Structure formats: structure tokens, C-alpha cells
N, C-alpha and C positions, 0 to 999 in steps of 0.2 A: 504494500500500500504506500501511496505517497504521503507526504506530511499532512498533518491535520491543519486546517485553516484557522487562523486566529480571528475569531469573531465573538460578539457578545453571546453569552450563554454557552452551552456545551459545545465542545469542538466538533466541527463537521469533518468527516473523513472523506477524502477524495480518492476514488479508486484508481489504480493504475490503468492507463488507457491502452496499453499495448503489452505484448509479451516482453519479458525481461531479456537482458543480454546474457548469453551463456557461452561457455567454452565448447567448441566443437572439435575440429581436427587438431591433431598433435603432429608437429613436424620435428624430427630429430635433426639438429644442426650438425652438418658434416664439415670438418676442418678443410678450409680452402687453401690458405697459405699464411705464413708468418710475415708480418710487416717489419718488426724489429724485436729487440730483446723483451719488450713488454706488451706487444700487441699482436693479436691474431684475428683473422677474418674467417667467419663461418658462413656456410650457405645452407638455407633451409629448402631450396629447390622450388619454392612457391611464394609468390608475392601475395600477401594477404593481410587483412586487418588482424591485430592481435597484440599479445603481450609475450613476455619470455618466462621461462621457468628454469631456474638454475640450481645446481647442487655443487657446493664448493666447500673446501676445507682449508683453513689457514689460521693466522694469528689474530688476536683481538685487535680491532682497529684497522685491519687491512681493508682497502676499498676497491671494489670492482665496478667499473663503468662499462656499459655495453651500449654502443651506438648503432641503432637500426637504420637501414636504408633500403630503398627499392633497387638501386643501381650502384655500381662501383665506378670510381674514376681514379686512374693511376693506382689501381688495386685497393683503394681505400673506400670506406663507406661514404657515399655521396648524398648529403642531405640538402644540397643547395636547391633542388627543385621542390622539396617537400617540407621545408621548414627546419631551421637549425638555430641553436643547438638543441637537440633532443637526445636524452640518454636515460637508460635505466641505471640506477646506482644502488649498490648494496654494501653496507659496512658490516664486517664480520664480528660476531660475538666471541669467536675463538674457542668454542666448546665442542669441537668435533665436526662431524659432517652437518652442514647447514643447508636447508632448502628454502627457496624464496621465489615468490612471483608477485608483481605489482597488482594492486586492487583498484586504483583510482585513475588510471590512464591507459591509453592504448595508442598504437601507431600502425602505419602501413609499411610493411618491410618484407624483404626476402633475405637480406644479408645482415650479419651481426659482427660488428668490430668490437672485440673484447680488449679492454685495457685494465691491467692490474691483476690478472689471473692467468695462469698458464695451463695448457691442456694437460690432462692427467698423464703422469709419467715423465713430464719434462723436468730436466735437472736444473732447477732454479729455486730461488728463495721465495718466489711469488706463491700466493695461494694456488691450490690445485683445483682446476675446474673439472669436476667429476662428470657432470652432465649439463647439457644446454639444449633447450627445446623452444620452439615457437608454438604458441597456443592460439589458434584462430578463434576469435570471438565475433558473434553477430547476434542479431535479434533472433529469438527462439521460435519465430513463426515456423509452423510445420511444413514439411515438403509435401506438395500435392501433385507434382508433375515430373515427368522425365521424357527425354527424347534421345533417339539414336538413329543412325542411318548407315547405309553402306559407304557413304562418302566420308573418308577420314578427315579431310579438311573441315567439313561441316561439323563433325563431332568435336574436333579440337576447338573450333570457333565457339560452339555451344558451351564448352567448358571454360573458355577464355572469358566469355560474357558472364557466365554464372559466378566465377570467382570475383568479378567486379561487383556484381549484385550483392553477393554475400559479404563482401568487404565494406559495403556502404549501406547495409541494411541494419541500422542501429535503432535508436529511439526516434530518429528521423531518417529520411533517405539522404545521407550525406553525399557531397560531391566527390570527396576523397577521404581516405582514412588517416590523413596526416596533417597537412599544412593548414586546413581550414575546418573540415568536419562540419560544414554548413549545409543547411537544407535548401539549396538552390532549387527552385520550384519547377522549372521546366521539365526536369527528368521525372518528376512525380506524376506527370500525365503522359509524357511521351514514352516512358519506359514501363508504365504500370501494367500494361497488358502482358509484356514479356515476364515481368515479375509475377503476376497473378497466375500465369500458366504453371509456375514452378513452386510458389509459396502461398500459403494462406495468410494474406496480409490485410484481411478485412478490418481488423482492429487497428493495425499500425497505420494504414492509409486513412482511416477515419480520424485517428489522432492527428495526422498531418492536416486534415481539414480543420480540426480544432485550432491547430497552430496558426493556420492561415487567418481564421476568424479573429484570433487574438492579436495578430500582427497587423491587421488592416488599419490604416490611418483614418482619422476623422473625415478627411475629404473623400474617402472611398478607395484610395490607392491600396492595392495589395503589393507589397514590396517583393522583390525577386527572391528574398530569403525569408523563410519562416521556420522556427522563431527568428526574429531579426536581432541576433545578438550583436551585430556589428553593421555599420554603414560604410559602404565603399564610396568615397567622396570624389575620387578623381573622375574626370569626364562628366562633371555635373551629375545629373540624375540617370546617366546611362546604365549604371549598375543597380538602379533601384526601381526604375519604371519601364519595364518591358512588357507589353501585352502578352508576348509568348510565354512569359514566366507567370505573371499575375493571373492569367486566365486559368491557371490550375484551380483557382477557387471556384470556378464553374465547371470545368471539364472533369476534374477528379471525382467530385460527388456523383456526377452523371455516370461515369464509368463504374463506380462502386455500385450504383443501382443496377446497371446493365449486367454486371458480373455476379452480384450477390443478392439482388432484389432488395437492397436496403433503401427504403423510402425515408427512414428517419434522418439519414445523412442529408437528404435533399431538403427536408423541412428545416433542419437546424441551420443549413448553409444558405437558404434562399434569401433572407434579408441581406446577407453579405454579398451574394451574387448581384442583387439589385443595386446595391451601393456601388459595386465595381463597374457595372455597365453604365451607370449614371456618370461615374468618373471618366470612363473611356469616351463617352459621348461628349463630355465637356472638353476633353483633350483633342478631339478629332478636328481636323481642318477640312471642311467639305466632306466629312465622313471618312477621311483618310488619317490613319495614325502613323506617325513617323518616328516616334521615340524608341529608345532602347538599344538592344544589341543585335537584333535581327538573327540571321542564320549563323549563330555562333560556331566558330571553328570549322567553317567550310573550307574547301581547298581552292586557293587562288594563288596569284603571283606573289603575295606577301606572306609573312609569317602568320599562322592562324590566330584568330581572335574575333573581333567584330566582323560581321558579314562582309564578304568581298564580292561574291558573285550575284547577290540578290539585294535589291533595295529594301531597306528596313521597313519602309512604308507598306510594301507588299505583304511581308510575313505578318506584320502587326495587324494590318487591316483584315487579312484573311482569317486570322485567329479571332478577331473582333466579330466578324460575320458568323464564324463557327459558334462562338459564345451565344450570339443572339438566337441562333436556331436551336441550340441546346436549351437555352432558357425558356424559349417558347414551349418546348415539349415538357419541361419541368413544371411550368405554370399550369398547363393543361392537366398534368398528372396530379397537381396539388389542388385542383379545383379553382383556378384563378384565370378564367377565360378572358377577362378584360386585359390583364397583364400580358397574356399570350398574344392577343391581337396587337397590343402596343409594340411588342418585340418583333412580331412578324412584319409590321409596317416599317419599322426602323431597319430591319434586315434587308428589305427590298431597296431602301434608299442606299444602304451601304453597298449592296451588290451593284447597283447602277453606277455609283461613284467609282467603285473598284474597277469595273470594266472600262469606264471612260478614261480612267487614269492610267491603267496598266496594259490593257489589251490592244494589240495591233491587229485590226481586222484583215489586213492584207497578208501578213506573215503568219497569222494565227499563233503568235507568241505573246507571252505575258512578260512585260518589262524587258529584262535582258535575255529572256529565253533560257534562263538557267534551269537546271534540273529541279531545284527547289521552287522556283517561280511557277512553272507549269504544273508541277505535281500538287502544290498546295491549292492552286486554283481549281484543279480537277477534284481533289479530295473534298474540299469544302463546298463543292457544287456551285462554284461561282461562274463556271463556264456554261454559256448557253448551249442547249442540246445540239443545235446544228454544227457547233464548233468543237465538240468534245473529241471526235475521232481525230481531227487535225491536230489539236493540242496534244493529245496522247502520242500521236506519231512524232511530233516535234520533240517530246520528252525522250522517246525511244531513240530517235536519230541523234540527239545530243550525246546520249550514252554510247551509242555505237561509233559515233565519230571520234570519240576519245578512246577507241579500242576497248570499249566496255569498262571504262574507269568512272568512278564516282567523283562528284564535286560537292554534293549536298552535305550540310553540316548537322549540327546538333538538332536544329529545329526541322530542317527539311527532309532528312534522310528517311525518317519513318514514313512520311507521306509518299515519297518516291516508291517505297516498297509496297505500301498499302494500295496505291493506284495501279501499279503493275500487277499485283496479285488479283485484284478485283477485275481487271481487264483481261485476265487469262494470259498474262505475259510473264509468268514465272520463269520462262526460259531466259528472259533478260536478267532477272534477279540471279539466276544461276550463273550466267556469263559474267556478271559483275563481281560475284563473290566466291567463285571457284578458282581463285588465282592468288599469287603471292608476289607478283612483280610490280604492283602499283599500290599506293597507300590504301589500306583497308585491313580487313581482319587477317587475311593470309599474310599480308605484309608484316603485320605486328608479330604474328607467330614466327615468321622467318627471322625477325630481329631478336627473337628470344623471349618475347613477352609471355608471361604466365597469367596475367589478368589484363582485361581490356584497358588500353591506354587512353589518355585524355585526348590525344591527337591521332588522326588517321595515320600519320607518318611515324608514330611511335617515337616522337622526339625525346631525346635523353634529358632535356632541360625543363620538362614539364612533368606533371603527374603521370605515373605509369599504372594507375589504378583508379579509373573513372568508369562509371557505367552509362554515361549519358549517350553514347553512340551505339549501344547494344541492340538496336532495333531488329536486327536479323533474327534474333531468337524468336520473336513473335511469328515470323514467317516459317520457322522450323515446325512450329505447332500447327498454325493455321493453314500454311501452304503445303509444305512437304508431307506432313502427316495428315493434314486436312481436317483438323478439329476446329470448327467454327460455330457461331450462332447464326440462326436466321435473323433477319433484320428486326422483326418484331419480338424476338425472344428476350426473356429476362432470366438471368441466372442459369442459362443453358437449358431452359425447359423445352426449347425447340432447336434441335441440334442440326447442324449441316456438316456432313462428312464429305469432304471434297479434296482428296489427295491429288497432288500434282506430280506428273511424271516428267522429269527434266534431266537433261544432260546424261551423265553416266551413272546416275543414282538408280540402283536396282532394288533397293528396299529402304523403308523408313517406318518408324513406329514411335508413337507418343501416347502417353496416358495423362489424363487430367482428372483429379478428384474434385468434381464440381459440387455445388450445394445439393444437388440431387443424387450424387453418387459418381462412381467411376465411369469416365468416358475413355474409350481406348480405340485407337486406329492403328492397324499394323498391316503393311502391304509389302508384297514382293512381286517382281516380274521376272520372267525368263522367256526364251523364244517360243515356248509352248503356250503359256497362259499368264494371266494376272490374277493374283490372289489377294483378297482383302478380308482381314478379320476385324470385326467391329463389336464393341460392347456399349450398349445403351442403357442408362440407369432407369429405374422405375419412375413412373409418373412423368415421363418425357416421351417425345416422338423425335424421329430423325428422318431427314432426307439424305439418302446415300447416293452420291454421284459417281457412277462407275464409268470408266472409259469404254467406248464401244469396241466390241470384239469383231472377229471375222464373221461370226454368225450371230444370230439373235439369241443364242442359248446362254442363259445365266444359271449357274448352279449355286445352291446354298446347302452346305454340308453334304455335297454329292448329289442332291436332288434338284431337278428342274424347278425353278421358282414359279413357273406357270401353274403348278399344282398346289402352291402354298398361298392360301387366302390371307394370311397375316402379312404378306409382303405385297404391296400394291405398286405395280409398274405405272408410273405417271408419265411415261413417254420419253422422248429424246429432246435434249436441249444442246445445241451445238454438237460437240463430239461426246456427250455424256448421256448415259441412260440413268433416269432418276427413279429411285425406289423409295417408297415411304414405309418405314418400319416402326414398331413400338419397342418397348424395352426388351432386352435380352442380348444374347451373344449370337453373332452371325459369322459364317465363313463363306464368302462369295468367291466364285471362280468364273473367269471368262476366258474363252480360248483366244 
């Protein structure tokens, strides 16, 4: 329980709002090399959030200092990109073998530079370091999902992203486990789907919503960090007022409703949402928002940081429009039709201004024609229907013209993936992410990363443990394995199983423990047939989209489905046969 509040009368007890932090994996430190007569460097093999555990023996008053770091420079622990000086210190009592681990701090690290104690067996007067471990700590949210495939690089990428999620899933979703440990909000809506496929974060994410409400200013501004422990003052309000960050106050509660059926979070956050929309409206110039950071850490000619490829007005205004459409749906859900009509009318005005400002009707490009610009316009339904195909093609052509390399950053890349998946172009997603020669996930792995890095380029002078760019994990579940929701579904009560077959992937499987129970999709293909095993929980229905085979024959557990009245063939859509099924386990085979 958290502390009792000091008020008149009996103390009020405030319950803990999220799971506690716990120790999970243990990593044995392996001696890497000796720096000098008093210092040694150890390698844990994994970059993760955590603390140390040591076992040491020596004289009373001997002092051991251990400097953790993500990377080495000149064979020494390099804390310059992650905040320095930071060290764990232990002063010996001198009464035999002593064991210790810190209780009130943690850091993100892979390497440990030990000063003042020597490895066991070393002929020296220094204390003997008998054992040294790294203990990974994170929020104790339970695991609810897993993914694997026949593609080794995708499996490694999934693990890379997962370590960044685990390292930044504390009492808030931190940006990194070392220099800041701050709850930068954009990742709390852009990455939450990837997180929710893997962990039950219903309470933690709801606690983030509470932090947002508490951090909102009197004028309605939701700052980029919640709780707002510190203000970044350089660049004016650039690091405090970004719609792509503050809109988490509207988007995150909506996603919690869609994933968990939580209407209470909508009710408690609704007044805050209204105040934020009023604030954005007051800041807009002709319905266009131009403040903030834009597509943070995209790939351009300069060092990554503030958006280079895409105007900030485009990303900010697109999110503003997205907010209004979500708020309209929330207002209807909460029985507030007048509010809904107000937001609907404002959204129409924003859409008109957005297209007048950013759309080129001749080239069918938005703004600079960047991947982020076209993808966000498509995802937020800002593109008029007659132009959608052309804008999508421009997005695809930009990717292909760069030899399938990405440019989108923190804000835009999720929408690039969402738009391509929804358009049936996961083949482009495969081409972008099944490589190691250009900045991206494979590139980071090739550079030796063991957790997702802050930059696509795995730069050695910034954090090497951020989860803000981990959007591909969502596609592993929703695309490759094909576990999705129908548009009108809430908490996965109406399931869509739509596995995509791309590239050299011959099998993929994922499981997700939804609010209704376990959803599982596992498929494999060979020259003879395609096999799909599906588990659908009780009190739900599912539409299963199977690739068309050489014949019209579809078998379930070895029997032709035409004789099974519980499986309803709903016809063909594009290259897919659609089957409607209820709860149960199914094994489909197509020649």
C-alpha cells in the first residue's frame, strides 16, 4: 500500500495502483578483462534494467565501487550517454563473507567496472570478489503473450524489443532505465499495443492515465512527461507541448477500453480529455498545430532529434484530428450526444484545413511526401477516398526507392506499419525489416545490441535501451501470426485471425491471453499445403481468413468443412476464404 494521506480525521489509505517492481532474470557476470592493478571489467551479456548482487570478503572499511554501463569505450565503462557518475558502493564490515544488493536505485547496464575488489583467486591485498550478478528488475505485470516464427531475424528482433519493454516497464513507462527514467508520453500510446500483446498492463496503463490527469496544467496542456518531475526548458516549450505526446491523455484511455473493455478509465479521463482538446483548439492557427517535436528521431541528413523529414504541423494536426474522432466515439459511449456532435463538426473543419495545407492534388503527396506524412494521413482517415490508392502507392514507392529502407521516426513508424498491414502490403513490411545493412532492427542487432536502441542507427553516444521504436512487435502478432480484433470488437470479443504469408517465412505462431481467454494462431506452409491451428476462447466469435488453395477443399481436423455446420463459409474476399467460427480449437488444412 502507498502512504496514508494526511487529512482531518482518520487517515485515508490509498491503494497501490499498479503491480510492484520485482527481480526477474539473474545474469552471472563473466570477467572480460583487467584494466589495471585495481580495476576489472565484467560482462553480463545482456543490456537490461537492474541492480547488482555481490559476494565479497575483505577487511573492515574496504570499499568496493562498481560502475555500470551499456557500452564500453577504450575498454572502460562508458556512462557518458547514460548519465554519470553513477556507481554502486559497498563498504565492508570485515566479518567474513558478505553479500549485498542495493534496494533504492537501479540503472540500465550490460557491463560492470569493478574498483577496489579483485576476482576470486587473485594474488592481491584487495578484497576478494567471490560472486557478481546482475539482477533484472521490472514491473511485475504478468506475461500474457508470446511469438515465434521460422525467421531468425524476426525472432531476434522480437527479443530485442521485448528487452527494451521490460527494461522500461516500471511504475511508469520510462524512456530509458538510466539517465532520465521519465514517463515520456508518446510511447505510452504508440507502443501500448505491442506491450499489451505481451503483458497484462491494465492497471499500470490506467495508473499512467492517472499520472496524466494529475500532471495536466490549469490551461489544459498535458505536458510531454507524466508525472512531470522535471521541465526541459531549452527550445522554449518544444519539450513540453507536443500534441503527439499530450494526446496520450485521449488515445491511451481509448485503447484501454478497446483492449480490456474498461469504461471506467474513459469516465475518469473524459473531463481531462475535454480540457486538452479545448487547449489544442486555442493553440491551433487555422486548425493547424505547429508546436512540439514532430516525428522525433526520424532518419534525415542531420543527427537524429527533432523531425527532419516531416513538418511538425502535419504530425501534430493529424494527431489532433485523431483525438477528435476518438473523443466523438467516447462521448457517444458515455451518453453525451451533444458533445459528440461538437467534436464531429470540429473534426470536419480540421480535416478540411489539413488537406488544404498539406495535400498536393497533382502529386497526391502530403507535405514533403515523407513516409510519415503519407502514412499518418492515411491512418487517421484524412485522405479523401478517391485519393487513398494514390497516396498509398506514393508511400510504397518512397520505401522502394530507398531500397526498402525506412525514414519514419518515433511518431510515424507505427503508422507506416499499420497502413501497410491494413492495405494487405505486409510484403513491404517484410522487405523493410528483413535486413541488417541499413538503420533498423537488423542493423542494431548487427552492431551488437541486446535491447532496442534509442536511434535506428544504434548510435554509441545515445541510449542503447529505449522502447519507443519497437512498433514491429505489434505486426508480429497482428500481421505474421494474424491475431487481431474486428473493428467493432471490444476486449477481443470479436476476433479476426488473418495470418500473412510473406517472404521466406514458412511458419509463425503467437498466443495472447485476452480478457476472454487464450487466443492462439499457429501456421505453417510447405509445397503441399497450408496448415493453421486456431484457439478461440469462450463467449467470443472469430472470422478466420484462410489463403485460397488450388481447390475449394478446406479440411478441419481431417474432415471437409462443408459437412460441419458450426463452421460457416462466408465467401471469398480478395485472395482469402472467410470462415466464421465460435469458441474452440480448430486445425485447418488447405492444399
